[in-house]
PDB file of N, CA, C and O in Angstrom, chain B, residues numbered from 101:
ATOM      1  N   UNK B 101      78.296  95.707  84.421  1.00  0.00           N
ATOM      2  CA  UNK B 101      79.367  95.320  84.143  1.00  0.00           C
ATOM      3  C   UNK B 101      80.654  96.045  84.984  1.00  0.00           C
ATOM      4  O   UNK B 101      81.474  95.556  85.761  1.00  0.00           O
ATOM      5  N   UNK B 102      80.467  97.407  84.488  1.00  0.00           N
ATOM      6  CA  UNK B 102      81.910  98.450  84.617  1.00  0.00           C
ATOM      7  C   UNK B 102      81.977  98.431  85.989  1.00  0.00           C
ATOM      8  O   UNK B 102      83.094  98.245  86.471  1.00  0.00           O
ATOM      9  N   UNK B 103      81.089  98.572  86.695  1.00  0.00           N
ATOM     10  CA  UNK B 103      81.133  98.788  88.502  1.00  0.00           C
ATOM     11  C   UNK B 103      81.750  97.362  89.067  1.00  0.00           C
ATOM     12  O   UNK B 103      82.401  97.408  90.111  1.00  0.00           O
ATOM     13  N   UNK B 104      81.565  96.142  88.420  1.00  0.00           N
ATOM     14  CA  UNK B 104      82.942  95.417  88.928  1.00  0.00           C
ATOM     15  C   UNK B 104      84.010  95.263  88.410  1.00  0.00           C
ATOM     16  O   UNK B 104      84.669  94.313  88.833  1.00  0.00           O
ATOM     17  N   UNK B 105      84.528  96.002  87.452  1.00  0.00           N
ATOM     18  CA  UNK B 105      85.872  96.108  86.801  1.00  0.00           C
ATOM     19  C   UNK B 105      86.288  97.160  87.459  1.00  0.00           C
ATOM     20  O   UNK B 105      87.509  97.312  87.494  1.00  0.00           O
ATOM     21  N   UNK B 106      85.411  98.192  88.171  1.00  0.00           N
ATOM     22  CA  UNK B 106      86.127  99.148  88.731  1.00  0.00           C
ATOM     23  C   UNK B 106      86.519  98.563  90.174  1.00  0.00           C
ATOM     24  O   UNK B 106      87.611  98.766  90.705  1.00  0.00           O
ATOM     25  N   UNK B 107      85.688  97.961  90.621  1.00  0.00           N
ATOM     26  CA  UNK B 107      85.727  97.625  91.871  1.00  0.00           C
ATOM     27  C   UNK B 107      87.103  96.411  91.853  1.00  0.00           C
ATOM     28  O   UNK B 107      87.905  96.410  92.786  1.00  0.00           O
ATOM     29  N   UNK B 108      87.210  95.613  90.908  1.00  0.00           N
ATOM     30  CA  UNK B 108      88.430  94.739  91.152  1.00  0.00           C
ATOM     31  C   UNK B 108      89.512  95.765  90.829  1.00  0.00           C
ATOM     32  O   UNK B 108      90.372  95.689  91.707  1.00  0.00           O
ATOM     33  N   UNK B 109      89.806  96.671  89.946  1.00  0.00           N
ATOM     34  CA  UNK B 109      90.863  97.293  89.801  1.00  0.00           C
ATOM     35  C   UNK B 109      91.138  98.037  91.122  1.00  0.00           C
ATOM     36  O   UNK B 109      92.318  98.286  91.369  1.00  0.00           O
ATOM     37  N   UNK B 110      90.028  98.490  92.154  1.00  0.00           N
ATOM     38  CA  UNK B 110      90.582  98.918  93.219  1.00  0.00           C
ATOM     39  C   UNK B 110      90.859  98.072  94.212  1.00  0.00           C
ATOM     40  O   UNK B 110      91.529  98.418  95.185  1.00  0.00           O
ATOM     41  N   UNK B 111      90.379  96.910  94.065  1.00  0.00           N
ATOM     42  CA  UNK B 111      90.906  95.781  95.455  1.00  0.00           C
ATOM     43  C   UNK B 111      92.237  95.594  94.503  1.00  0.00           C
ATOM     44  O   UNK B 111      93.083  95.757  95.383  1.00  0.00           O
ATOM     45  N   UNK B 112      92.839  95.412  93.552  1.00  0.00           N
ATOM     46  CA  UNK B 112      93.949  95.218  92.933  1.00  0.00           C
ATOM     47  C   UNK B 112      94.871  96.144  93.400  1.00  0.00           C
ATOM     48  O   UNK B 112      95.925  95.830  93.954  1.00  0.00           O
ATOM     49  N   UNK B 113      94.500  97.274  93.190  1.00  0.00           N
ATOM     50  CA  UNK B 113      95.272  98.486  93.318  1.00  0.00           C
ATOM     51  C   UNK B 113      95.789  98.775  95.509  1.00  0.00           C
ATOM     52  O   UNK B 113      96.741  99.352  96.033  1.00  0.00           O
ATOM     53  N   UNK B 114      94.724  98.116  96.037  1.00  0.00           N
ATOM     54  CA  UNK B 114      94.686  98.096  97.311  1.00  0.00           C
ATOM     55  C   UNK B 114      95.356  97.050  97.738  1.00  0.00           C
ATOM     56  O   UNK B 114      95.514  97.070  98.959  1.00  0.00           O
ATOM     57  N   UNK B 115      95.814  96.138  97.196  1.00  0.00           N
ATOM     58  CA  UNK B 115      96.764  94.787  97.397  1.00  0.00           C
ATOM     59  C   UNK B 115      98.124  95.503  97.425  1.00  0.00           C
ATOM     60  O   UNK B 115      98.904  95.734  98.350  1.00  0.00           O
ATOM     61  N   UNK B 116      98.160  95.834  95.854  1.00  0.00           N
ATOM     62  CA  UNK B 116      99.387  96.272  95.611  1.00  0.00           C
ATOM     63  C   UNK B 116     100.216  97.253  96.235  1.00  0.00           C
ATOM     64  O   UNK B 116     101.440  97.216  96.362  1.00  0.00           O
ATOM     65  N   UNK B 117      99.217  98.355  96.705  1.00  0.00           N
ATOM     66  CA  UNK B 117      99.844  99.452  97.910  1.00  0.00           C
ATOM     67  C   UNK B 117     100.152  99.018  99.172  1.00  0.00           C
ATOM     68  O   UNK B 117     101.118  99.371  99.849  1.00  0.00           O
ATOM     69  N   UNK B 118      98.768  97.760  99.635  1.00  0.00           N
ATOM     70  CA  UNK B 118      99.921  97.172 100.861  1.00  0.00           C
ATOM     71  C   UNK B 118     101.043  96.401 100.666  1.00  0.00           C
ATOM     72  O   UNK B 118     101.924  96.334 101.523  1.00  0.00           O
ATOM     73  N   UNK B 119     101.082  95.936  99.837  1.00  0.00           N
ATOM     74  CA  UNK B 119     102.169  94.637  99.656  1.00  0.00           C
ATOM     75  C   UNK B 119     103.871  95.889  99.813  1.00  0.00           C
ATOM     76  O   UNK B 119     104.957  95.636 100.336  1.00  0.00           O
ATOM     77  N   UNK B 120     103.384  97.172  99.107  1.00  0.00           N
ATOM     78  CA  UNK B 120     104.428  97.819  98.502  1.00  0.00           C
ATOM     79  C   UNK B 120     104.740  98.338 100.126  1.00  0.00           C
ATOM     80  O   UNK B 120     105.854  97.987 100.513  1.00  0.00           O
ATOM     81  N   UNK B 121     103.939  99.107 101.117  1.00  0.00           N
ATOM     82  CA  UNK B 121     103.750  99.559 102.077  1.00  0.00           C
ATOM     83  C   UNK B 121     103.832  98.775 103.516  1.00  0.00           C
ATOM     84  O   UNK B 121     103.824  99.292 104.633  1.00  0.00           O
ATOM     85  N   UNK B 122     103.923  97.225 103.141  1.00  0.00           N
ATOM     86  CA  UNK B 122     103.757  96.208 104.706  1.00  0.00           C
ATOM     87  C   UNK B 122     103.103  96.073 105.149  1.00  0.00           C
ATOM     88  O   UNK B 122     103.325  95.444 106.184  1.00  0.00           O
ATOM     89  N   UNK B 123     101.912  96.409 104.934  1.00  0.00           N
ATOM     90  CA  UNK B 123     100.356  96.409 105.253  1.00  0.00           C
ATOM     91  C   UNK B 123      99.933  94.982 105.236  1.00  0.00           C
ATOM     92  O   UNK B 123      99.577  94.469 104.175  1.00  0.00           O
ATOM     93  N   UNK B 124      99.950  94.361 106.270  1.00  0.00           N
ATOM     94  CA  UNK B 124      99.223  92.760 106.003  1.00  0.00           C
ATOM     95  C   UNK B 124     100.300  92.164 105.634  1.00  0.00           C
ATOM     96  O   UNK B 124     100.056  91.265 104.830  1.00  0.00           O
ATOM     97  N   UNK B 125     101.435  92.291 105.892  1.00  0.00           N
ATOM     98  CA  UNK B 125     102.453  91.664 104.862  1.00  0.00           C
ATOM     99  C   UNK B 125     102.299  90.130 104.725  1.00  0.00           C
ATOM    100  O   UNK B 125     102.308  89.540 103.645  1.00  0.00           O
ATOM    101  N   UNK B 126     102.153  89.538 105.965  1.00  0.00           N
ATOM    102  CA  UNK B 126     102.059  88.001 106.164  1.00  0.00           C
ATOM    103  C   UNK B 126     100.912  87.568 105.182  1.00  0.00           C
ATOM    104  O   UNK B 126     101.144  86.681 104.362  1.00  0.00           O
ATOM    105  N   UNK B 127      99.300  88.355 105.263  1.00  0.00           N
ATOM    106  CA  UNK B 127      98.352  87.952 104.656  1.00  0.00           C
ATOM    107  C   UNK B 127      98.836  87.937 102.872  1.00  0.00           C
ATOM    108  O   UNK B 127      98.993  86.954 102.147  1.00  0.00           O
ATOM    109  N   UNK B 128      98.987  89.406 102.538  1.00  0.00           N
ATOM    110  CA  UNK B 128      99.211  89.600 101.040  1.00  0.00           C
ATOM    111  C   UNK B 128     100.260  88.269 100.473  1.00  0.00           C
ATOM    112  O   UNK B 128      99.932  87.434  99.630  1.00  0.00           O
ATOM    113  N   UNK B 129     101.312  88.331 101.044  1.00  0.00           N
ATOM    114  CA  UNK B 129     101.999  87.538 100.709  1.00  0.00           C
ATOM    115  C   UNK B 129     101.630  86.355 100.213  1.00  0.00           C
ATOM    116  O   UNK B 129     102.139  85.956  99.166  1.00  0.00           O
ATOM    117  N   UNK B 130     100.811  85.709 100.801  1.00  0.00           N
ATOM    118  CA  UNK B 130     100.230  84.122 100.845  1.00  0.00           C
ATOM    119  C   UNK B 130      99.495  84.773  99.254  1.00  0.00           C
ATOM    120  O   UNK B 130     100.219  84.381  98.339  1.00  0.00           O
ATOM    121  N   UNK B 131      98.618  85.401  98.850  1.00  0.00           N
ATOM    122  CA  UNK B 131      97.472  85.662  98.275  1.00  0.00           C
ATOM    123  C   UNK B 131      97.970  85.512  96.421  1.00  0.00           C
ATOM    124  O   UNK B 131      98.777  86.282  95.901  1.00  0.00           O
ATOM    125  N   UNK B 132      97.326  84.448  95.734  1.00  0.00           N
ATOM    126  CA  UNK B 132      97.696  84.487  94.517  1.00  0.00           C
ATOM    127  C   UNK B 132      96.782  85.362  93.753  1.00  0.00           C
ATOM    128  O   UNK B 132      95.833  85.849  94.367  1.00  0.00           O
ATOM    129  N   UNK B 133      96.948  85.651  92.389  1.00  0.00           N
ATOM    130  CA  UNK B 133      96.109  86.555  91.648  1.00  0.00           C
ATOM    131  C   UNK B 133      94.848  86.370  91.482  1.00  0.00           C
ATOM    132  O   UNK B 133      94.043  87.301  91.516  1.00  0.00           O
ATOM    133  N   UNK B 134      94.528  85.157  91.285  1.00  0.00           N
ATOM    134  CA  UNK B 134      93.139  84.381  91.445  1.00  0.00           C
ATOM    135  C   UNK B 134      92.363  84.755  92.131  1.00  0.00           C
ATOM    136  O   UNK B 134      91.226  85.134  91.850  1.00  0.00           O
ATOM    137  N   UNK B 135      93.176  84.667  93.719  1.00  0.00           N
ATOM    138  CA  UNK B 135      92.722  84.945  95.131  1.00  0.00           C
ATOM    139  C   UNK B 135      92.170  86.323  95.293  1.00  0.00           C
ATOM    140  O   UNK B 135      91.024  86.444  95.724  1.00  0.00           O
ATOM    141  N   UNK B 136      92.933  87.441  94.966  1.00  0.00           N
ATOM    142  CA  UNK B 136      92.355  88.768  94.674  1.00  0.00           C
ATOM    143  C   UNK B 136      91.587  89.095  93.801  1.00  0.00           C
ATOM    144  O   UNK B 136      90.972  90.149  93.960  1.00  0.00           O
ATOM    145  N   UNK B 137      91.391  88.384  92.717  1.00  0.00           N
ATOM    146  CA  UNK B 137      90.352  88.854  92.074  1.00  0.00           C
ATOM    147  C   UNK B 137      88.875  87.968  92.835  1.00  0.00           C
ATOM    148  O   UNK B 137      87.746  88.210  92.409  1.00  0.00           O
ATOM    149  N   UNK B 138      89.042  87.249  93.649  1.00  0.00           N
ATOM    150  CA  UNK B 138      88.103  86.656  94.272  1.00  0.00           C
ATOM    151  C   UNK B 138      87.372  87.618  95.263  1.00  0.00           C
ATOM    152  O   UNK B 138      86.155  87.784  95.354  1.00  0.00           O
ATOM    153  N   UNK B 139      88.282  88.168  95.927  1.00  0.00           N
ATOM    154  CA  UNK B 139      87.927  89.746  96.998  1.00  0.00           C
ATOM    155  C   UNK B 139      86.948  90.199  96.467  1.00  0.00           C
ATOM    156  O   UNK B 139      85.907  90.211  97.124  1.00  0.00           O
ATOM    157  N   UNK B 140      86.951  90.777  94.963  1.00  0.00           N
ATOM    158  CA  UNK B 140      86.016  91.367  94.109  1.00  0.00           C
ATOM    159  C   UNK B 140      84.623  90.649  93.789  1.00  0.00           C
ATOM    160  O   UNK B 140      83.673  91.121  93.164  1.00  0.00           O
ATOM    161  N   UNK B 141      84.712  89.721  94.221  1.00  0.00           N
ATOM    162  CA  UNK B 141      83.462  88.539  93.822  1.00  0.00           C
ATOM    163  C   UNK B 141      82.371  89.337  94.909  1.00  0.00           C
ATOM    164  O   UNK B 141      82.629  89.845  96.001  1.00  0.00           O
ATOM    165  N   UNK B 142      80.993  89.242  94.143  1.00  0.00           N
ATOM    166  CA  UNK B 142      79.815  89.641  95.321  1.00  0.00           C
ATOM    167  C   UNK B 142      79.488  88.783  95.906  1.00  0.00           C
ATOM    168  O   UNK B 142      79.435  87.727  95.276  1.00  0.00           O
ATOM    169  N   UNK B 143      79.140  88.748  97.222  1.00  0.00           N
ATOM    170  CA  UNK B 143      79.069  87.879  98.489  1.00  0.00           C
ATOM    171  C   UNK B 143      77.659  86.995  97.867  1.00  0.00           C
ATOM    172  O   UNK B 143      76.726  87.572  97.308  1.00  0.00           O
ATOM    173  N   UNK B 144      77.709  85.725  98.056  1.00  0.00           N
ATOM    174  CA  UNK B 144      76.491  85.065  97.489  1.00  0.00           C
ATOM    175  C   UNK B 144      76.531  84.192  98.705  1.00  0.00           C
ATOM    176  O   UNK B 144      77.445  83.367  98.713  1.00  0.00           O
ATOM    177  N   UNK B 145      75.481  84.213 100.041  1.00  0.00           N
ATOM    178  CA  UNK B 145      75.385  83.233 101.058  1.00  0.00           C
ATOM    179  C   UNK B 145      75.361  82.045 100.873  1.00  0.00           C
ATOM    180  O   UNK B 145      76.184  81.242 101.313  1.00  0.00           O
ATOM    181  N   UNK B 146      74.091  81.721  99.972  1.00  0.00           N
ATOM    182  CA  UNK B 146      73.903  80.263  99.147  1.00  0.00           C
ATOM    183  C   UNK B 146      75.466  79.612  99.154  1.00  0.00           C
ATOM    184  O   UNK B 146      75.860  78.707  99.890  1.00  0.00           O
ATOM    185  N   UNK B 147      76.198  80.294  98.182  1.00  0.00           N
ATOM    186  CA  UNK B 147      77.673  79.549  97.270  1.00  0.00           C
ATOM    187  C   UNK B 147      78.395  79.625  98.590  1.00  0.00           C
ATOM    188  O   UNK B 147      79.049  78.594  98.743  1.00  0.00           O
ATOM    189  N   UNK B 148      78.549  80.626  99.802  1.00  0.00           N
ATOM    190  CA  UNK B 148      79.146  80.731 100.905  1.00  0.00           C
ATOM    191  C   UNK B 148      79.222  79.124 101.572  1.00  0.00           C
ATOM    192  O   UNK B 148      80.122  78.305 101.760  1.00  0.00           O
ATOM    193  N   UNK B 149      77.547  79.187 101.839  1.00  0.00           N
ATOM    194  CA  UNK B 149      77.039  77.959 102.550  1.00  0.00           C
ATOM    195  C   UNK B 149      77.710  76.586 101.608  1.00  0.00           C
ATOM    196  O   UNK B 149      78.547  75.845 102.124  1.00  0.00           O
ATOM    197  N   UNK B 150      77.282  76.407 100.377  1.00  0.00           N
ATOM    198  CA  UNK B 150      77.429  75.200  99.344  1.00  0.00           C
ATOM    199  C   UNK B 150      79.258  75.055  99.860  1.00  0.00           C
ATOM    200  O   UNK B 150      79.443  74.058 100.559  1.00  0.00           O
ATOM    201  N   UNK B 151      80.245  75.709  99.655  1.00  0.00           N
ATOM    202  CA  UNK B 151      81.458  75.434  99.677  1.00  0.00           C
ATOM    203  C   UNK B 151      81.987  75.295 101.155  1.00  0.00           C
ATOM    204  O   UNK B 151      82.998  74.606 101.292  1.00  0.00           O
ATOM    205  N   UNK B 152      81.430  75.863 102.275  1.00  0.00           N
ATOM    206  CA  UNK B 152      81.603  75.522 103.189  1.00  0.00           C
ATOM    207  C   UNK B 152      80.871  73.945 103.950  1.00  0.00           C
ATOM    208  O   UNK B 152      81.088  73.495 105.075  1.00  0.00           O
ATOM    209  N   UNK B 153      80.253  73.562 103.198  1.00  0.00           N
ATOM    210  CA  UNK B 153      79.809  72.209 103.632  1.00  0.00           C
ATOM    211  C   UNK B 153      80.863  71.217 102.525  1.00  0.00           C
ATOM    212  O   UNK B 153      81.317  70.187 103.024  1.00  0.00           O
ATOM    213  N   UNK B 154      81.187  71.492 101.247  1.00  0.00           N
ATOM    214  CA  UNK B 154      81.745  70.954 100.506  1.00  0.00           C
ATOM    215  C   UNK B 154      83.347  70.628 101.246  1.00  0.00           C
ATOM    216  O   UNK B 154      84.076  69.662 101.020  1.00  0.00           O
ATOM    217  N   UNK B 155      83.588  71.800 102.199  1.00  0.00           N
ATOM    218  CA  UNK B 155      85.245  71.866 102.855  1.00  0.00           C
ATOM    219  C   UNK B 155      84.896  71.101 103.903  1.00  0.00           C
ATOM    220  O   UNK B 155      85.876  70.748 104.560  1.00  0.00           O
ATOM    221  N   UNK B 156      83.581  70.612 104.409  1.00  0.00           N
ATOM    222  CA  UNK B 156      83.540  70.019 105.718  1.00  0.00           C
ATOM    223  C   UNK B 156      83.326  68.656 105.439  1.00  0.00           C
ATOM    224  O   UNK B 156      83.873  67.838 106.178  1.00  0.00           O
ATOM    225  N   UNK B 157      82.527  68.209 104.371  1.00  0.00           N
ATOM    226  CA  UNK B 157      82.847  67.006 104.169  1.00  0.00           C
ATOM    227  C   UNK B 157      84.072  66.216 103.388  1.00  0.00           C
ATOM    228  O   UNK B 157      83.985  65.006 103.182  1.00  0.00           O
ATOM    229  N   UNK B 158      85.085  66.897 103.017  1.00  0.00           N
ATOM    230  CA  UNK B 158      86.760  66.949 102.479  1.00  0.00           C
ATOM    231  C   UNK B 158      87.194  66.723 104.088  1.00  0.00           C
ATOM    232  O   UNK B 158      88.074  65.880 104.265  1.00  0.00           O
ATOM    233  N   UNK B 159      86.779  67.247 105.008  1.00  0.00           N
ATOM    234  CA  UNK B 159      88.195  67.175 106.447  1.00  0.00           C
ATOM    235  C   UNK B 159      87.227  66.460 107.156  1.00  0.00           C
ATOM    236  O   UNK B 159      87.188  66.910 108.301  1.00  0.00           O
ATOM    237  N   UNK B 160      86.153  65.237 106.941  1.00  0.00           N
ATOM    238  CA  UNK B 160      85.500  64.019 107.289  1.00  0.00           C
ATOM    239  C   UNK B 160      86.373  62.966 106.916  1.00  0.00           C
ATOM    240  O   UNK B 160      86.046  61.795 107.109  1.00  0.00           O
TER     241      UNK B 160
END
């Protein structure tokens, strides 16, 4: 659990630094706080495939 909190803080700090210094400005300006938290979520291929399938169905 502590590792996840450290990762979340590191990502939030990197996003903040990038915003301040204009790094990937267009990209980071569009991120919402909950999306920044999602960057720290561990990758789950099954979940990614499920979400992709849902998005494809919505687009049809």
